[in-house]
C-alpha positions, -999 to +999 in steps of 0.1 A: -003+001-002+010+035-004-001+055+028-004+088+031-005+098+072-015+131+087-007+129+122+005+157+145+019+138+173+055+131+165+061+101+185+029+083+171+036+097+139+071+084+134+060+050+149+028+046+125+051+056+096+079+035+104+058+002+111+044+006+079+077+009+062+089-020+080+058-041+070+067-034+032+044-003+022+049+030+016+044+060+036+044+098+036+040+117+069+025+152+070+020+167+106-006+193+100-037+194+075-031+227+055-009+207+028-031+177+032-058+184+003-031+194-025-012+166-015-037+137-018-051+156-050-017+159-063-003+123-051-015+084-060-021+071-025-038+041-021-053+050+013-048+083+036-049+080+078-064+113+090-061+125+125-094+142+137-077+170+158-048+187+138-035+220+151-040+241+119-068+228+100-092+203+115-095+165+102-131+171+098-124+201+075-100+183+055-124+156+050-151+178+039-131+196+013-119+163-001-156+150-008-169+183-018-139+183-047-150+148-055-114+131-043-122+094-039-092+081-019-104+058+007-098+075+043-093+061+079-102+087+105-079+083+134-089+101+166-088+100+207-124+113+200-145+074+204-180+083+214-206+066+194-218+103+181-179+111+171-179+078+155-210+082+135-201+121+126-168+109+110-186+081+091-214+103+077-189+129+068-174+106+046-147+085+062-144+050+052-137+037+089-127+050+121-104+041+147-101+053+183-066+059+199-048+040+217-054+015+191-031-020+182-009-015+152-016-048+135-056-036+139-044-004+119-031-024+091-058-050+089-085-019+085-061-003+058-058-035+038-096-040+042-104-007+031-082-004+002-094-039-007-130-026-010-121+004-028-101-017-057-131-041-062-150-015-071-125+004-095-114-027-111-121-063-122-091-069-143-054-070-132-023-071-153+016-079-148+034-080-182+018-113-197+000-124-167-040-113-164-068-120-137-102-112-148-125-111-112-152-114-129-147-148-148-122-156-124-100-163-153-061-161-150-039-163-181-003-162-189+005-155-225-033-163-233-027-195-215-054-203-191-039-214-156-060-236-133-058-226-098-077-234-064-095-212-041-066-203-021-041-200-049-065-173-068-071-154-038-030-151-030-028-141-065-053-117-062-039-098-034-003-101-051-017-086-083-035-059-063-005-049-047+019-054-081+054-044-072+048-039-036+063-070-011+032-090+003+041-103+041+032-137+051+008-123+076-011-100+050-018-133+029-031-149+062-053-121+070-066-116+033-072-153+032-085-168+065-091-139+090-081-104+097-067-112+131-054-146+122-020-153+143-015-189+132+019-207+118+024-192+083+043-218+066+014-229+054+017-199+032+049-211+018+031-245+005+008-227-014+031-202-026+053-230-040+022-244-055+012-213-071+048-202-083+047-237-105+016-231-118+023-191-126+063-194-137+065-231-147+073-234-186+080-200-191+117-183-191+107-148-171+096-154-133+068-132-124+066-145-087+091-133-065+105-142-030+120-109-008+140-129+017+132-122+052+097-100+040+074-119+019+064-121-017+062-096-050+046-099-083+064-079-108+083-079-142+120-079-138 
């Protein structure tokens, strides 16, 4: 994911930004809301994490401006204001999700994955990485026009990888995507499925598309 974080708390901002980067994501961090609107409009972010209480322009005002200008980048509002009324206000103003401080970092990442997946499902049904093509409507996967037969688990793994083309997908991300948002099991099952998927995607072809990033996870890209 390519994340824009808007958070004035220096300790929290640094922690979230570094945590996302260590998890294989891109993260740009702003400490105020005054430059947020132009940055979002001029960038290509998958999701925005927006603090509600900013020192210059409030998160609610940033959100209102974005929605009035038709910006459809998914937004997760992050705030200490956690009453039911606060949550309803944020969601009705256009936030895609609302997470209250203090929070668990793993939950934040899971929520970001969830809202970006929802957004991408709406925006496209076909993914292409070089000669590899996935059609979510027909559930056909082809490489150089050759149909590849995948199990539901393999299809789900490849869908996540192709949604995150060029970005490292960790084993934990795959577990969360396929089985449960808070899945804490042993991830060696991922390696078994990934070996089978790699055989189907790259077997009989000279150029591999599915790569292992040692110590981090997997990525689908043309190299």
